[in-house]
C-alpha positions as CSV (number, residue, x, y, z in Angstrom):
1,M,-19.4,-23.3,57.6
2,H,-16.1,-24.5,56.9
3,L,-15.9,-28.2,56.3
4,Q,-12.5,-30.1,55.9
5,I,-13.2,-32.6,52.9
6,G,-11.1,-35.4,54.7
7,D,-13.0,-35.3,57.9
8,S,-16.1,-38.2,57.7
9,T,-18.6,-36.2,59.6
10,S,-18.4,-32.9,57.7
11,R,-18.2,-35.2,54.4
12,G,-21.8,-36.8,55.7
13,R,-23.0,-33.3,56.6
14,L,-22.2,-31.8,53.4
15,A,-23.7,-34.9,51.2
16,A,-26.9,-34.7,53.2
17,R,-27.2,-31.1,51.9
18,L,-26.5,-31.9,48.5
19,G,-28.4,-35.3,48.4
20,A,-25.4,-37.6,47.3
21,P,-23.4,-40.1,49.1
22,P,-20.3,-38.9,51.1
23,S,-18.1,-40.6,48.5
24,F,-19.3,-38.3,45.7
25,V,-18.2,-35.6,47.7
26,F,-14.8,-36.9,48.5
27,S,-14.3,-37.4,44.7
28,C,-15.0,-33.8,43.9
29,G,-13.0,-32.6,46.8
30,L,-10.0,-34.6,45.5
31,L,-10.4,-33.3,42.0
32,A,-10.2,-29.8,43.2
33,L,-7.0,-30.4,45.3
34,V,-5.5,-31.9,42.0
35,T,-6.5,-29.3,39.5
36,G,-5.9,-26.7,41.7
37,C,-8.5,-24.4,40.2
38,E,-11.9,-23.9,41.4
39,K,-14.8,-24.1,38.8
40,A,-16.8,-21.1,39.1
41,P,-19.2,-20.7,36.6
42,V,-18.9,-17.0,36.0
43,L,-16.2,-14.1,36.7
44,A,-17.5,-11.2,38.8
45,A,-14.4,-9.0,38.4
46,P,-14.8,-6.0,36.1
47,E,-13.4,-5.4,32.8
48,R,-9.8,-4.1,33.1
49,R,-9.4,-0.7,30.6
50,H,-6.3,1.2,29.9
51,D,-6.7,4.3,28.0
52,F,-3.7,5.1,26.0
53,G,-4.9,8.5,25.0
54,L,-3.8,10.3,21.7
55,V,-1.1,8.7,19.5
56,L,0.1,8.7,15.9
57,Q,-0.5,6.2,13.1
58,G,2.3,3.8,13.2
59,D,3.3,4.1,17.1
60,S,3.7,0.7,19.2
61,I,1.7,1.0,22.5
62,E,2.4,-1.4,25.2
63,H,0.8,-1.7,28.5
64,T,0.9,-4.1,31.6
65,F,-2.2,-5.3,33.3
66,E,-1.4,-6.8,36.8
67,L,-4.4,-9.0,38.3
68,A,-4.3,-10.0,41.8
69,H,-5.4,-13.7,42.8
70,E,-8.9,-12.8,44.0
71,E,-9.7,-11.1,40.7
72,L,-9.5,-14.5,39.0
73,S,-11.9,-16.0,41.5
74,G,-9.3,-18.9,42.1
75,Q,-9.6,-19.9,38.2
76,C,-6.9,-21.1,36.1
77,V,-6.3,-18.7,32.9
78,M,-6.8,-21.6,30.1
79,S,-6.4,-19.3,27.0
80,L,-6.0,-16.0,25.7
81,K,-7.9,-14.6,22.9
82,N,-7.1,-11.4,20.8
83,D,-9.2,-9.0,18.9
84,C,-6.9,-9.5,15.8
85,G,-3.1,-9.9,14.9
86,C,-2.5,-6.2,16.0
87,T,-2.3,-7.4,19.7
88,A,0.4,-9.4,21.5
89,T,0.7,-10.6,24.8
90,D,3.2,-11.7,27.4
91,L,2.4,-13.6,30.6
92,K,4.2,-13.6,33.9
93,V,3.8,-14.5,37.4
94,V,5.0,-12.0,40.0
95,N,5.5,-13.4,43.4
96,A,5.3,-10.8,47.1
97,A,8.8,-10.4,46.8
98,G,8.7,-8.8,43.3
99,A,10.5,-11.8,41.5
100,S,8.9,-12.8,38.2
101,R,9.0,-16.1,35.9
102,A,7.0,-17.1,32.8
103,F,3.2,-18.0,33.1
104,S,2.2,-21.2,31.5
105,L,-1.4,-21.4,30.6
106,G,-3.4,-23.9,32.8
107,D,-0.9,-23.3,36.0
108,A,-2.9,-22.2,39.1
109,L,-2.1,-19.0,40.8
110,D,-1.2,-18.8,44.6
111,P,-3.0,-16.2,46.7
112,E,0.3,-14.2,47.2
113,Q,1.1,-14.2,43.5
114,R,-0.1,-11.6,40.8
115,L,-0.3,-12.3,37.0
116,Q,1.0,-9.6,34.7
117,V,-0.5,-9.5,31.2
118,R,1.4,-7.4,28.6
119,V,-0.3,-6.3,25.7
120,T,1.3,-4.5,22.7
121,L,-0.7,-2.6,19.9
122,D,0.4,-1.8,16.4
123,T,-1.4,1.2,15.4
124,S,-0.1,1.3,11.9
125,R,-3.6,0.2,10.4
126,K,-5.4,2.0,13.0
127,S,-7.3,5.2,12.7
128,G,-9.5,7.3,14.6
129,E,-11.4,5.9,18.0
130,V,-10.2,2.4,18.7
131,S,-11.0,-0.1,21.3
132,L,-9.3,-3.8,21.1
133,H,-9.7,-6.6,23.6
134,S,-7.4,-9.4,24.7
135,T,-9.9,-11.5,26.8
136,L,-8.5,-14.4,29.5
137,L,-10.8,-17.5,29.2
138,L,-10.7,-19.2,32.8
139,S,-11.3,-22.6,33.7
140,G,-14.8,-22.4,35.3
141,G,-16.0,-20.9,31.8
142,G,-15.5,-17.5,33.0
143,V,-13.9,-14.4,31.3
144,L,-12.0,-11.4,32.1
145,P,-11.5,-8.8,29.1
146,L,-8.4,-6.5,29.2
147,T,-9.0,-3.2,27.0
148,L,-6.9,-0.8,25.2
149,S,-8.5,2.1,24.1
150,G,-7.6,5.5,22.7
151,T,-7.4,7.7,19.6
152,V,-5.0,7.0,16.6
153,R,-4.4,10.0,14.7
154,E,-2.5,10.3,11.0
155,P,0.7,11.8,11.4
156,L,0.3,13.4,7.8
157,G,-3.1,13.6,6.3
158,C,-3.8,14.6,2.7
159,S,-7.4,16.0,1.3
160,P,-8.3,14.5,-1.1
161,N,-6.5,11.4,-1.4
162,P,-6.4,10.1,-4.3
163,I,-6.2,13.6,-6.3
164,D,-8.4,12.8,-9.4
165,F,-8.0,14.8,-12.5
166,G,-11.0,13.0,-14.4
167,R,-10.9,12.9,-18.0
168,L,-8.9,15.0,-19.9
169,D,-8.6,15.8,-23.9
170,R,-5.2,15.0,-25.1
171,G,-2.6,17.9,-24.8
172,E,-5.1,19.6,-22.2
173,R,-3.6,21.1,-18.9
174,G,-4.9,20.3,-15.6
175,E,-4.3,22.0,-12.2
176,F,-5.0,20.5,-8.7
177,V,-4.4,21.8,-5.2
178,A,-4.4,19.3,-2.3
179,S,-4.3,20.2,1.4
180,L,-1.5,18.6,3.7
181,T,-2.0,18.5,7.6
182,A,0.7,17.0,10.2
183,S,-0.4,16.2,13.8
184,V,3.2,16.9,15.0
185,P,6.1,19.8,13.9
186,G,8.3,18.4,11.4
187,T,9.9,18.7,8.0
188,L,7.9,17.5,4.6
189,T,9.9,16.5,1.5
190,M,8.6,14.6,-1.2
191,D,10.0,12.1,-4.0
192,T,8.8,13.2,-7.6
193,T,10.9,10.7,-9.3
194,A,7.7,8.5,-10.2
195,L,6.1,11.4,-11.7
196,P,6.1,11.4,-15.7
197,P,7.7,14.5,-17.6
198,E,4.4,16.1,-18.2
199,M,3.5,16.0,-14.5
200,L,4.7,18.7,-12.0
201,A,4.3,18.8,-8.1
202,S,5.4,21.0,-5.4
203,V,4.7,22.1,-1.8
204,S,4.4,25.4,-0.2
205,P,3.4,26.0,3.6
206,S,0.0,27.6,4.1
207,G,0.0,27.8,8.0
208,S,1.4,25.9,11.2
209,E,1.9,22.2,10.3
210,T,-0.5,22.5,6.9
211,W,1.1,23.1,3.2
212,E,-0.5,23.2,0.0
213,L,0.4,20.6,-2.7
214,E,0.1,21.6,-6.0
215,V,0.0,19.1,-8.9
216,A,-0.3,20.3,-12.6
217,L,-0.7,17.9,-15.8
218,E,0.7,20.1,-18.4
219,D,0.3,17.8,-21.3
220,A,-2.0,15.0,-21.1
221,G,-1.5,11.9,-23.0
222,R,2.2,12.7,-23.8
223,T,3.7,9.6,-22.3
224,R,0.6,7.5,-21.5
225,T,-3.5,7.7,-21.8
226,A,-4.2,6.8,-18.3
227,Y,-2.4,7.7,-15.0
228,S,-2.1,6.2,-11.8
229,I,0.9,7.7,-9.9
230,V,2.0,7.5,-6.4
231,L,3.6,10.6,-4.9
232,P,5.6,9.6,-1.5
233,L,5.6,12.2,1.0
234,R,8.0,12.0,4.2
235,L,7.7,13.8,7.5
236,E,10.6,14.1,9.7
237,T,9.6,15.3,13.0
238,S,11.7,17.4,15.4
239,F,12.1,14.5,17.7
240,G,13.6,12.5,14.9
241,K,10.9,10.2,13.8
242,V,9.8,9.7,10.4
243,Y,6.7,9.1,9.3
244,E,5.5,8.4,5.3
245,K,2.8,9.1,3.4
246,S,1.6,8.2,-0.2
247,V,-0.6,10.5,-2.5
248,V,-2.2,8.5,-5.4
249,I,-2.5,11.0,-8.4
250,T,-5.1,9.4,-11.5
251,A,-6.4,10.9,-14.6
252,A,-7.9,9.4,-18.0
253,V,-7.1,10.8,-21.3
254,K,-10.3,11.3,-23.6
255,G,-10.3,9.5,-27.1
256,A,-8.2,6.8,-25.9
257,I,-8.4,3.4,-24.0
258,A,-5.6,2.2,-21.6
259,S,-4.6,-0.6,-19.3
260,D,-3.5,-0.1,-15.6
261,P,-1.4,-1.8,-15.3
262,E,-0.1,-1.9,-19.1
263,A,0.8,-5.5,-18.9
264,V,0.1,-8.1,-16.2
265,S,2.6,-10.1,-14.9
266,F,2.0,-13.4,-13.1
267,G,6.1,-13.9,-12.0
268,L,6.9,-17.2,-11.2
269,L,4.4,-20.1,-11.3
270,C,5.3,-23.4,-9.9
271,P,3.5,-26.9,-10.8
272,A,1.3,-28.2,-8.0
273,A,3.7,-31.2,-7.3
274,L,6.6,-28.7,-6.4
275,A,4.3,-25.9,-4.6
276,V,0.6,-25.2,-4.6
277,V,0.6,-21.4,-5.2
278,P,-2.7,-20.1,-6.6
279,R,-2.0,-17.0,-8.6
280,R,-4.2,-14.0,-9.5
281,A,-3.9,-10.7,-11.3
282,H,-5.8,-7.7,-11.8
283,C,-6.1,-5.0,-14.7
284,R,-8.6,-2.1,-15.3
285,I,-9.6,-0.7,-18.7
286,S,-10.6,2.9,-19.2
287,R,-11.5,4.7,-22.1
288,A,-13.3,8.1,-22.9
289,E,-16.8,7.0,-23.4
290,P,-17.3,5.0,-20.0
291,F,-18.1,1.3,-20.0
292,S,-21.5,0.5,-18.9
293,E,-23.3,-2.6,-17.5
294,A,-25.6,-3.1,-20.8
295,A,-22.6,-3.1,-22.6
296,D,-21.8,-6.5,-24.5
297,M,-18.1,-7.1,-23.6
298,A,-16.2,-10.2,-24.8
299,L,-13.0,-11.3,-22.9
300,G,-10.5,-14.0,-24.5
301,F,-6.8,-14.9,-24.4
302,S,-4.2,-15.2,-27.5
303,T,-1.1,-16.9,-27.1
304,A,2.1,-15.6,-28.4
305,K,5.0,-17.6,-30.5
306,G,7.6,-19.2,-28.1
307,S,5.1,-19.7,-25.0
308,V,5.3,-23.0,-23.4
309,V,1.5,-23.3,-22.6
310,E,-1.6,-22.1,-24.4
311,L,-3.2,-19.2,-22.3
312,S,-6.6,-20.2,-22.5
313,S,-5.5,-23.4,-20.5
314,L,-3.6,-21.8,-18.2
315,L,-5.8,-18.6,-17.1
316,I,-9.1,-18.1,-16.8
317,I,-11.1,-14.5,-15.9
318,E,-12.4,-15.2,-12.8
319,K,-14.7,-12.1,-12.6
320,S,-15.0,-8.9,-14.7
321,A,-17.2,-5.7,-13.4
322,I,-17.9,-2.0,-14.2
323,I,-16.5,0.1,-11.5
324,N,-17.0,3.9,-11.9
325,G,-17.1,3.4,-15.6
326,D,-14.1,1.2,-16.0
327,L,-13.7,-2.2,-16.7
328,A,-12.1,-4.2,-13.9
329,I,-10.9,-7.8,-14.7
330,D,-9.9,-10.4,-12.2
331,L,-7.4,-13.1,-13.9
332,M,-6.7,-16.4,-12.0
333,C,-4.4,-19.2,-12.9
334,R,-6.2,-22.4,-13.3
335,E,-3.7,-25.1,-12.9
336,V,0.1,-25.0,-13.7
337,P,1.4,-27.8,-15.9
338,D,4.7,-29.7,-15.2
339,V,6.6,-27.9,-17.9
340,A,9.2,-25.0,-17.5
341,G,9.4,-21.9,-19.4
342,P,8.2,-18.6,-20.4
343,F,4.6,-18.2,-21.2
344,R,3.4,-15.1,-23.1
345,G,0.3,-13.7,-25.0
346,A,-2.4,-11.2,-24.3
347,L,-5.7,-10.5,-22.7
348,S,-8.3,-9.2,-25.5
349,V,-11.3,-6.9,-24.8
350,R,-14.0,-6.5,-27.5
351,A,-17.3,-5.0,-27.8
352,G,-19.7,-7.7,-29.1
353,T,-18.3,-9.1,-32.3
354,S,-16.4,-5.9,-33.1
355,A,-12.6,-5.7,-33.4
356,S,-10.6,-5.7,-30.5
357,L,-10.7,-2.5,-28.4
358,I,-7.3,-3.1,-26.5
359,S,-4.8,-6.1,-26.1
360,V,-3.3,-6.3,-22.5
361,P,0.2,-8.2,-22.7
362,V,0.2,-11.3,-20.2
363,F,3.3,-12.9,-19.5
364,G,5.1,-15.1,-16.7
365,L,7.2,-18.1,-15.9
366,I,6.4,-21.6,-15.0
367,G,9.3,-22.3,-12.8
368,S,11.6,-25.5,-12.7
369,A,12.3,-27.7,-9.6
370,T,15.4,-25.6,-8.9
371,E,13.7,-22.1,-9.6
372,C,10.9,-23.3,-7.4
373,V,13.0,-24.2,-4.4
374,G,11.9,-21.5,-1.5
375,A,9.1,-20.2,-3.7
376,D,6.5,-18.1,-1.9
377,P,3.4,-20.7,-0.9
378,R,1.0,-18.1,-0.3
379,A,-1.7,-17.0,-2.3
380,R,-0.7,-13.8,-4.3
């Protein structure tokens, strides 16, 4: 039955069916005309899905969903919600002639118009099977999910990664062979400038788009007592695109204790009056005999001459834990005093009441008003 809201007889019949006065029916009809959006409680339209197939990690995927007026059941799009920051959206309205304009949330869609929703996916941090949603939230409480799905494959893989030599005797020689596999044809190169003089690395083809990465540690402990090296690899494809991969190489020397990093830097700290910048730093202590949970460890700070502030009043040990036999320590800046200049000292690690096992240099700079202009306000 088709009823004209403005017709008094029709309003009376509809009011009788609803058990409401005609004035109520007129008010509701007027509200619907003013908003231009029907208040449907649910959306019957199925989920819209696009399968982009197989892509390489780092590629950007873009797809435009086009929705007809009837798919929205006459409802307005009030907001749009993405799964995560990896998707971005652009909304446009297209009329019957193909002309388009920007779409504003809350606008009503005419029957002859279509809504285009462009979704872009950054795959740089995705891997394997992925399924991500952009959901339209509608005026009647309904929702319409738009889904991008597919498979993201790593352009260049290394197995294992990291390459761990474990614990070696001082002067011992170690060798390790890892497998490299490319998902697309290309030329592989590596940058060995970060390797210490006692470490060598080479790559040799082992098949179609596969290589062997050979790493040798000739004289463990010659330049350091703990190794944590990043070896950059670069794959340049036949179609000119470049993909990068980092391989981590680790080792520890027996009979020694070491910190990674060897010194802890807090960089520039600004007083709260200039910038609220809570800062954190980390270090990891390793030794020949792994640390145990039962060990009675004592941690503390000492302040070097010339420091503008005592380290114990500036920094706290936020957390310490035993991880794979190493002692992991998290440091945090407590509160930055209103004084400018360098601070320096050391974090000492003791076993009970014995002498210090290791002292890790700690340093940084408390900035002046001039130095803190434009300082990054994000937590570190």
